Rosetta silent file (secondary structure, phi, psi, omega in degrees, C-alpha in Angstrom):
SEQUENCE: XXXXXXXXXXXXXXXXXXXXXXXXXXXXXXXXXXXXXXXXXXXXXXXXXXXXXXXXXXXXXXXXXXXXXXXXXXXXXXXXXXXXXXXXXXXXXXXXXXXXXXXXXXXXXXXXXXXXXXXXXXXXXXXXXXXXXXXXXXXXXXXXXXXXXXXXXXXXXXXXXXXXXXXXXXXXXXXXXXXXXXXXXXXXXXXXXXXXXXXXXXXXXXXXXXXXXXXXXXXXXXXXXXXXXXXXXXXXXXXXXXXXXXXXXXXX
SCORE:     score description
SCORE:     0.000 S_00000001
   1 L     0.000  143.347  178.411    0.002    0.000   -0.001 S_00000001
   2 E  -100.777  118.160  178.917    1.129    3.545   -0.778 S_00000001
   3 L  -128.023   97.603 -175.256    0.751    5.976    2.115 S_00000001
   4 L   -49.638  129.866 -178.706    2.409    9.337    1.353 S_00000001
   5 L   -81.094  -20.267  178.754    4.812   10.368    4.097 S_00000001
   6 L  -135.506  162.123  178.241    4.520   14.066    3.346 S_00000001
   7 H   -65.383  -34.396  179.549    1.900   16.412    1.952 S_00000001
   8 H   -64.233  -42.853  177.984    4.211   17.186   -0.970 S_00000001
   9 H   -62.418  -39.657  179.041    4.447   13.520   -1.919 S_00000001
  10 H   -61.342  -42.665 -179.940    0.675   13.287   -1.719 S_00000001
  11 H   -64.870  -45.194 -178.677    0.304   16.255   -4.099 S_00000001
  12 H   -66.178  -37.034 -179.914    2.802   14.872   -6.600 S_00000001
  13 H   -61.783  -32.082  179.324    1.179   11.441   -6.424 S_00000001
  14 H   -63.949  -29.115 -179.471   -2.111   12.935   -7.561 S_00000001
  15 H   -96.167   -7.460 -176.693   -0.408   13.950  -10.813 S_00000001
  16 L  -133.956   47.516 -176.373    1.632   10.764  -11.147 S_00000001
  17 H   -61.466  -37.957 -178.111   -0.767    7.971  -10.222 S_00000001
  18 H   -63.980  -42.435 -179.903    0.493    5.651  -12.937 S_00000001
  19 H   -64.049  -41.804  178.725    4.097    5.858  -11.731 S_00000001
  20 H   -61.607  -43.801 -179.801    3.036    5.170   -8.141 S_00000001
  21 H   -63.575  -39.303  179.077    1.023    2.161   -9.241 S_00000001
  22 H   -63.584  -45.697 -179.088    3.966    0.825  -11.248 S_00000001
  23 H   -66.021  -42.214  179.858    6.369    1.129   -8.307 S_00000001
  24 H   -60.676  -39.675  178.230    3.826   -0.379   -5.907 S_00000001
  25 H   -66.120  -40.311 -178.975    3.414   -3.350   -8.243 S_00000001
  26 H   -65.807  -38.371 -176.480    7.193   -3.810   -8.496 S_00000001
  27 H   -72.378  -23.410  179.253    7.684   -3.790   -4.731 S_00000001
  28 L    63.685 -138.480 -177.830    5.123   -6.523   -4.166 S_00000001
  29 L  -105.407  -12.748 -178.735    4.489   -7.423   -0.534 S_00000001
  30 L  -155.800  111.652 -175.620    8.065   -7.504    0.793 S_00000001
  31 E  -133.855  146.807  172.378   10.993   -5.569   -0.666 S_00000001
  32 E  -124.397  143.630 -173.826   14.521   -4.572    0.315 S_00000001
  33 E  -117.783  139.953 -177.371   16.433   -1.801   -1.385 S_00000001
  34 E  -130.022  113.980 -174.895   20.188   -1.563   -2.001 S_00000001
  35 E  -108.396  115.171  175.801   21.619    1.794   -3.123 S_00000001
  36 E   -90.141   90.206 -169.020   25.121    1.908   -4.614 S_00000001
  37 H   -65.761  -32.634  178.329   25.654    5.644   -4.128 S_00000001
  38 H   -62.939  -27.775  177.677   28.995    5.826   -5.936 S_00000001
  39 H   -85.824  -36.329 -176.245   27.154    4.542   -9.000 S_00000001
  40 H   -75.943  -41.754 -173.397   23.986    6.583   -8.487 S_00000001
  41 L   -54.555  -44.550 -178.597   25.471    9.974   -7.698 S_00000001
  42 L   -68.711  -10.602  179.897   27.046   10.556  -11.165 S_00000001
  43 H   -59.284  -23.076 -178.084   23.690    9.914  -12.870 S_00000001
  44 H   -59.096  -28.501  179.755   22.904   13.600  -12.334 S_00000001
  45 H   -65.296  -44.566  179.382   25.228   14.426  -15.239 S_00000001
  46 H   -73.062  -40.097 -174.977   23.150   12.333  -17.626 S_00000001
  47 H   -75.676  -29.835 -171.480   19.812   13.251  -16.049 S_00000001
  48 L    66.719   23.425  169.666   20.436   16.992  -15.687 S_00000001
  49 L  -152.414  164.050 -171.466   18.784   16.759  -12.277 S_00000001
  50 L  -114.014  148.620  175.952   19.877   15.535   -8.862 S_00000001
  51 E   -88.783  123.432  178.700   18.597   12.878   -6.476 S_00000001
  52 L   -92.093  113.963 -174.713   17.700   14.296   -3.081 S_00000001
  53 H   -63.644  -31.461  177.853   18.420   11.585   -0.510 S_00000001
  54 H   -68.637  -46.288 -179.364   15.906   12.997    1.971 S_00000001
  55 H   -69.159  -34.994  176.508   13.080   13.084   -0.576 S_00000001
  56 H   -61.916  -45.205  179.900   14.087    9.651   -1.886 S_00000001
  57 H   -63.159  -42.783  178.999   13.828    8.184    1.612 S_00000001
  58 H   -61.623  -41.152 -179.557   10.439    9.816    2.185 S_00000001
  59 H   -66.383  -48.505 -178.095    9.158    8.455   -1.127 S_00000001
  60 H   -65.197  -36.381  178.512   10.400    4.905   -0.555 S_00000001
  61 H   -67.578  -14.430  179.956    9.086    4.914    3.020 S_00000001
  62 L   -75.215   -9.841  179.080    5.638    5.678    1.612 S_00000001
  63 E  -102.900  118.995 -177.633    5.392    2.073    0.393 S_00000001
  64 L   -60.536  -27.170 -176.883    4.452   -0.398    3.120 S_00000001
  65 L   -70.153  -21.945 -177.885    6.207   -3.212    1.260 S_00000001
  66 E   -77.188  116.006 -176.608    9.633   -1.579    1.714 S_00000001
  67 E   -97.260  -37.940 -178.242   11.187   -3.073    4.825 S_00000001
  68 E  -143.550  139.232  174.863   14.811   -1.863    4.650 S_00000001
  69 E  -119.103  105.652 -178.101   16.646    0.748    2.592 S_00000001
  70 E   -90.963  134.956 -178.658   20.369   -0.014    2.498 S_00000001
  71 E  -122.235  127.985 -179.639   22.821    2.743    1.543 S_00000001
  72 E  -119.343  117.575 -178.463   26.417    2.018    0.522 S_00000001
  73 L  -159.946  144.525 -177.937   28.836    4.931    0.330 S_00000001
  74 L   -94.162  169.698  175.708   32.413    5.757    1.246 S_00000001
  75 E  -134.632  153.048  179.748   33.979    8.659    3.087 S_00000001
  76 L   -91.401  122.580  179.832   37.332   10.382    2.767 S_00000001
  77 L   -62.687  145.670 -179.670   39.466   10.043    5.877 S_00000001
  78 L    64.332   18.935  176.446   40.533   13.318    7.524 S_00000001
  79 L  -120.903  102.569 -175.385   37.805   15.118    5.580 S_00000001
  80 H   -61.215  -38.816 -179.101   35.192   16.450    7.985 S_00000001
  81 H   -63.808  -39.718  179.146   32.742   17.384    5.230 S_00000001
  82 H   -63.732  -42.390  179.737   32.852   13.857    3.823 S_00000001
  83 H   -67.666  -36.737  178.636   32.147   12.361    7.252 S_00000001
  84 H   -64.483  -34.447  178.876   29.301   14.811    7.827 S_00000001
  85 H   -63.458  -41.317  177.771   27.701   13.697    4.560 S_00000001
  86 H   -67.058  -41.363  178.520   27.649   10.096    5.796 S_00000001
  87 H   -61.335  -37.863  179.163   26.271   11.205    9.174 S_00000001
  88 H   -63.839  -37.844  178.366   23.506   13.097    7.367 S_00000001
  89 H   -67.979  -40.350  177.418   22.507    9.918    5.533 S_00000001
  90 H   -62.248  -38.412  179.449   22.473    7.986    8.820 S_00000001
  91 H   -66.612  -21.132  176.769   20.236   10.673   10.339 S_00000001
  92 L   -81.806   -0.395  176.374   17.762   10.058    7.513 S_00000001
  93 L    74.665   25.474  166.411   17.445    6.504    8.870 S_00000001
  94 L   -73.488  156.410  169.429   19.028    4.669    5.961 S_00000001
  95 E   -88.072  106.141 -169.310   20.870    1.483    6.929 S_00000001
  96 E   -99.141  131.949  168.916   24.359    2.722    6.106 S_00000001
  97 E  -118.812  124.826 -175.489   27.417    0.682    5.234 S_00000001
  98 L  -139.934  164.982  176.045   30.532    2.753    4.772 S_00000001
  99 L  -163.431  163.714 -178.448   34.309    2.523    4.646 S_00000001
 100 E   -65.286  143.235  175.405   37.239    4.821    3.815 S_00000001
 101 L   -76.702  134.547  176.086   37.764    5.822    0.201 S_00000001
 102 E   -81.130  131.606  176.769   41.063    4.617   -1.242 S_00000001
 103 E  -100.588  111.686  179.535   43.212    7.396   -2.704 S_00000001
 104 E   -97.246  133.102 -178.154   45.193    6.065   -5.665 S_00000001
 105 E  -117.481  125.482 -178.566   48.175    8.129   -6.827 S_00000001
 106 E  -119.048  131.744  179.084   49.601    7.827  -10.346 S_00000001
 107 E   -75.544  138.002  172.408   52.812    9.434  -11.530 S_00000001
 108 L  -124.713   28.438 -179.983   52.687   11.563  -14.674 S_00000001
 109 L   -79.629  111.073 -174.797   56.362   12.582  -14.469 S_00000001
 110 H   -86.189   -1.191 -173.570   57.675   12.330  -18.027 S_00000001
 111 H   -62.536  -22.955 -175.637   61.311   13.026  -17.112 S_00000001
 112 H  -111.762   12.745 -179.707   62.251    9.335  -17.101 S_00000001
 113 L  -123.727  160.138  175.873   60.331    8.042  -20.138 S_00000001
 114 L   -80.694  161.310 -175.781   60.716    8.284  -23.893 S_00000001
 115 L   -62.806  -26.310 -178.291   58.258   10.361  -25.924 S_00000001
 116 L  -101.542   12.323 -179.093   56.614    7.231  -27.399 S_00000001
 117 L   -76.420  143.807  177.464   56.332    5.312  -24.115 S_00000001
 118 L  -101.073    6.653 -173.114   52.919    4.117  -22.897 S_00000001
 119 L   -56.411  -43.939 -177.297   54.119    3.651  -19.301 S_00000001
 120 L   -80.383  -18.746 -176.653   52.286    6.673  -17.880 S_00000001
 121 L   -85.153  -22.898 -173.926   49.163    6.117  -19.958 S_00000001
 122 L   -56.444  -38.245  179.597   48.483    2.533  -18.843 S_00000001
 123 L   -67.958  -17.841 -173.503   46.670    3.423  -15.584 S_00000001
 124 L  -108.906  -21.946 -175.961   44.221    5.634  -17.509 S_00000001
 125 L  -127.799  132.090 -178.776   43.686    3.879  -20.849 S_00000001
 126 L   -63.117  145.103 -176.183   42.875    0.202  -21.398 S_00000001
 127 H   -57.701  -38.578 -178.882   45.589   -1.824  -23.085 S_00000001
 128 H   -59.272  -36.003  178.778   43.288   -2.880  -25.928 S_00000001
 129 H   -78.904  -39.008  178.772   42.813    0.767  -26.859 S_00000001
 130 H   -58.194  -37.735 -178.928   46.457    1.719  -26.340 S_00000001
 131 L   -65.821  -21.724 -179.845   47.501   -0.922  -28.853 S_00000001
 132 L   -83.309  -18.542 -176.065   45.314    0.792  -31.459 S_00000001
 133 L   -71.384  142.283  171.841   46.973    4.167  -31.015 S_00000001
 134 L   -78.200  160.149 -179.122   49.554    5.367  -33.505 S_00000001
 135 H   -57.684  -38.057 -179.319   52.916    6.544  -32.179 S_00000001
 136 H   -61.532  -33.965  178.502   51.966   10.144  -32.967 S_00000001
 137 H   -69.003  -43.685  177.485   48.949    9.823  -30.662 S_00000001
 138 H   -60.186  -45.310 -179.795   51.089    8.455  -27.806 S_00000001
 139 H   -62.994  -39.026  178.992   53.566   11.290  -28.284 S_00000001
 140 H   -63.464  -44.757 -179.160   50.748   13.852  -28.280 S_00000001
 141 H   -65.903  -38.300  177.342   49.324   12.508  -25.016 S_00000001
 142 H   -67.341  -31.809  175.324   52.751   12.477  -23.382 S_00000001
 143 H   -62.888  -33.493  178.304   53.206   16.074  -24.495 S_00000001
 144 H   -68.524  -33.885  173.867   50.092   16.932  -22.504 S_00000001
 145 H   -64.150  -38.821  177.537   51.774   15.385  -19.463 S_00000001
 146 H   -58.096  -45.918  179.199   54.756   17.633  -20.189 S_00000001
 147 H   -58.374  -40.890 -179.499   52.432   20.657  -20.096 S_00000001
 148 H   -69.384  -38.507  177.899   51.060   19.518  -16.738 S_00000001
 149 H   -60.549  -39.074  179.525   54.558   18.912  -15.374 S_00000001
 150 H   -63.403  -24.667  178.239   55.514   22.473  -16.243 S_00000001
 151 L   -90.543    4.960  178.484   52.628   23.620  -14.048 S_00000001
 152 L    92.574    5.336 -179.469   53.972   21.548  -11.168 S_00000001
 153 L   -94.665  113.249  178.257   51.624   18.581  -11.594 S_00000001
 154 L  -124.782   -2.904  178.868   53.468   15.262  -11.417 S_00000001
 155 E  -132.907  136.637  172.661   50.860   13.168   -9.585 S_00000001
 156 E  -115.161  129.598  179.606   47.215   12.454  -10.444 S_00000001
 157 E  -100.025  140.112  175.191   44.949   11.221   -7.669 S_00000001
 158 E  -130.866  148.173 -177.770   41.981    8.942   -8.227 S_00000001
 159 E  -111.050  142.044 -178.644   39.448    7.746   -5.668 S_00000001
 160 E  -142.066  131.801  177.618   38.068    4.257   -5.380 S_00000001
 161 L  -158.122   83.930 -178.080   35.523    2.775   -3.003 S_00000001
 162 L   -90.475  142.251  176.886   33.568   -0.190   -4.355 S_00000001
 163 L  -118.681   21.631 -176.495   30.854   -1.958   -2.392 S_00000001
 164 H   -56.597  -46.867 -177.403   30.179   -4.680   -4.968 S_00000001
 165 H   -66.160  -46.866 -178.361   31.186   -7.516   -2.656 S_00000001
 166 H   -61.893  -44.587 -178.147   29.325   -6.152    0.368 S_00000001
 167 H   -66.714  -44.989  179.316   26.148   -5.450   -1.585 S_00000001
 168 H   -60.464  -43.235  179.059   26.180   -8.778   -3.377 S_00000001
 169 H   -63.759  -44.104 -178.945   26.729  -10.629   -0.101 S_00000001
 170 H   -61.310  -42.192 -179.439   23.971   -8.702    1.678 S_00000001
 171 H   -64.749  -43.802 -178.353   21.460   -9.461   -1.054 S_00000001
 172 H   -68.719  -38.054  177.419   22.248  -13.173   -1.115 S_00000001
 173 H   -65.065  -43.224  178.393   22.159  -13.442    2.692 S_00000001
 174 H   -61.098  -35.170  178.552   18.801  -11.640    2.787 S_00000001
 175 H   -68.569  -45.531 -179.351   17.532  -14.103    0.208 S_00000001
 176 H   -61.517  -33.398 -178.377   18.766  -17.146    2.143 S_00000001
 177 L   -89.755    3.687 -179.671   17.095  -15.831    5.292 S_00000001
 178 L    57.098   38.896 -179.841   13.853  -15.101    3.409 S_00000001
 179 L   -77.976  -15.343 -178.868   14.039  -11.450    4.462 S_00000001
 180 L  -161.762  158.678  175.400   12.393  -10.280    1.251 S_00000001
 181 L  -100.354  -29.549 -176.595   10.705  -11.428   -1.932 S_00000001
 182 E  -120.414  133.014 -178.071   11.769   -8.483   -4.081 S_00000001
 183 E  -115.636  115.918 -176.175   15.298   -7.106   -4.336 S_00000001
 184 E  -104.199  115.283 -178.145   15.587   -3.525   -5.584 S_00000001
 185 E  -108.660  121.274  174.723   19.052   -2.534   -6.770 S_00000001
 186 E   -95.399   84.175  178.504   19.941    1.099   -7.419 S_00000001
 187 L  -178.891  151.080  175.777   22.918    0.530   -9.698 S_00000001
 188 L  -117.897   14.891 -173.792   23.625   -0.410  -13.273 S_00000001
 189 L   -69.975  136.390 -179.545   27.066   -1.854  -12.599 S_00000001
 190 H   -63.778  -22.612 -178.873   27.976   -5.099  -14.349 S_00000001
 191 H   -63.308  -17.199 -179.160   29.539   -6.423  -11.130 S_00000001
 192 H   -92.647    3.539 -177.895   26.033   -7.108   -9.831 S_00000001
 193 H   -66.326  -36.628 -179.016   25.091   -9.433  -12.666 S_00000001
 194 H   -68.614  -51.656  176.954   26.243  -12.547  -10.801 S_00000001
 195 H   -62.954  -34.631  178.386   24.318  -11.960   -7.533 S_00000001
 196 H   -63.964  -41.492  179.019   21.291  -10.803   -9.551 S_00000001
 197 H   -63.266  -41.869  179.717   21.414  -14.010  -11.585 S_00000001
 198 H   -64.947  -38.664  178.007   21.630  -16.123   -8.406 S_00000001
 199 H   -64.332  -43.060  179.457   18.652  -14.309   -6.906 S_00000001
 200 H   -64.075  -40.286  179.365   16.602  -14.880  -10.049 S_00000001
 201 H   -67.758  -24.004  178.065   17.541  -18.559  -10.084 S_00000001
 202 L   -85.050    2.120  178.440   16.415  -18.760   -6.450 S_00000001
 203 L    88.123   12.200  179.352   12.991  -17.521   -7.511 S_00000001
 204 L   -87.949  156.309  174.635   13.400  -13.965   -6.249 S_00000001
 205 E   -93.569  130.932 -179.680   12.232  -10.889   -8.124 S_00000001
 206 E  -122.543  128.721 -178.950   15.041   -8.465   -8.983 S_00000001
 207 E  -125.948  130.891  175.743   14.422   -4.905  -10.117 S_00000001
 208 E   -98.737  122.618  171.255   17.026   -2.402  -11.289 S_00000001
 209 E   -98.564  117.329 -176.020   16.221    1.268  -10.645 S_00000001
 210 E  -158.745 -170.518  177.181   18.396    3.282  -13.004 S_00000001
 211 L  -120.869  157.669 -175.241   18.376    5.700  -15.902 S_00000001
 212 L   -50.834  135.575  177.119   18.505    5.043  -19.621 S_00000001
 213 L    66.812   15.150  176.109   21.862    3.818  -20.915 S_00000001
 214 L  -113.344   15.044  177.564   23.278    3.509  -17.401 S_00000001
 215 L  -111.662  127.204 -177.613   22.603   -0.217  -17.105 S_00000001
 216 L   -62.972  157.075  178.435   25.378   -2.595  -18.132 S_00000001
 217 H   -62.297  -36.838 -178.031   24.815   -5.136  -20.899 S_00000001
 218 H   -61.250  -38.866  177.289   25.429   -7.931  -18.389 S_00000001
 219 H   -75.694  -42.666 -179.811   22.464   -6.784  -16.293 S_00000001
 220 H   -57.323  -37.648 -179.197   20.291   -5.945  -19.294 S_00000001
 221 H   -64.452  -21.005 -179.125   20.762   -9.468  -20.635 S_00000001
 222 H   -76.874   -3.669  175.153   19.194  -10.840  -17.455 S_00000001
 223 H   -61.306  -28.282  177.444   15.815   -9.500  -18.529 S_00000001
 224 H   -65.252  -22.645  179.737   15.461  -12.795  -20.363 S_00000001
 225 H   -98.617    1.940  176.213   15.565  -14.469  -16.939 S_00000001
 226 L   114.846   -5.638  178.672   13.019  -12.094  -15.432 S_00000001
 227 L   -63.532  141.070 -179.035   15.020   -9.084  -14.263 S_00000001
 228 E  -113.630  137.437  176.176   13.059   -5.819  -14.485 S_00000001
 229 E  -114.015  123.654 -178.953   14.553   -2.404  -15.255 S_00000001
 230 E  -112.448  125.839 -178.414   12.677    0.656  -14.034 S_00000001
 231 E   -81.203  118.888 -176.253   13.579    4.104  -15.399 S_00000001
 232 H   -70.266   -7.923  173.479   13.811    6.585  -12.520 S_00000001
 233 H   -57.973  -28.750 -177.473   12.770    9.401  -14.857 S_00000001
 234 H   -67.889  -21.842 -179.051    9.227    8.211  -14.084 S_00000001
 235 H  -117.344   21.511 -177.584    9.604    9.217  -10.424 S_00000001
 236 H   -48.547  -53.440 -173.382   11.699   12.327  -10.940 S_00000001
 237 H   -63.398  -21.702  178.068    9.347   14.738   -9.169 S_00000001
 238 H   -78.988  -29.239 -167.257    9.263   12.551   -6.078 S_00000001
 239 H  -122.730   -6.072 -178.790   13.046   12.304   -5.626 S_00000001
 240 E   -82.379  169.766  172.042   14.754   15.288   -7.284 S_00000001
 241 L   -56.179  144.487 -175.919   15.822   18.522   -5.613 S_00000001
 242 H   -57.971  -36.860 -178.775   12.698   20.582   -4.924 S_00000001
 243 H   -71.309  -10.359 -179.307   13.840   23.373   -7.242 S_00000001
 244 H  -102.966    3.527  177.832   14.095   20.812  -10.059 S_00000001
 245 L   -62.321  131.167 -178.706   10.512   19.530   -9.811 S_00000001
 246 L   -88.556  135.491  172.061    8.902   19.745  -13.237 S_00000001
 247 L   -82.800  152.446  176.641    5.552   21.348  -13.778 S_00000001
 248 L   -62.374  -21.038  179.441    3.167   19.661  -16.190 S_00000001
 249 L   -85.002   -6.700 -177.956    3.359   22.869  -18.157 S_00000001
 250 L   -79.818  111.083 -176.426    7.134   22.526  -18.447 S_00000001
 251 L   -66.212  -17.417 -178.871    7.848   21.310  -22.021 S_00000001
 252 L   -79.056    0.000    0.000   11.313   20.023  -20.971 S_00000001
């Protein structure tokens, strides 16, 4: 049953009855939700709107079938703002699993390599693509490193914090314990294809909440086995920043 948690949700639901009915049907009588925030957060670039975690929680809590909403996201050590962001999510009553973000450092110091070397490019470009590049392309890219070195940049930092193993394990454990009938995954990452397949083979319903072209081929192929993909554009007004709510008169 859908019972709006706020007056705003109730108002939006009046204009989006079909979307509410679709979500209610997908959730069935017992559902658990797993949000891979590192995967979800960048969707705003494609969507041109942002997911408001407070409004998302209020919307999902409006469905009686939703028993637990799991949130997976990392934090940067020694960064107070990053820790506060995780605390804010906990205060919204998500079930939060977190861990420190790994900071990977890659050298881009060209002083010890030849102009046609691929040594510095390997961490950033897949080998299959590097092999296709002509020497002139490699030299051009290394020249860009030279430009960066002249500005004092000799290290590039990248951040990594995957929860694939934790999320996959949690879903399978919940299935074994009969904690839910429907498993809702907010991610389009191919790493979840194996646990999703196992859940489907166990007779569970698996639904991917994502946006167009953000679902991996490995997950999309599981539709033949019963996996459902739900486009979150249909529930935009329920979960976006309030200033981004679309009016019916808005042609965009």
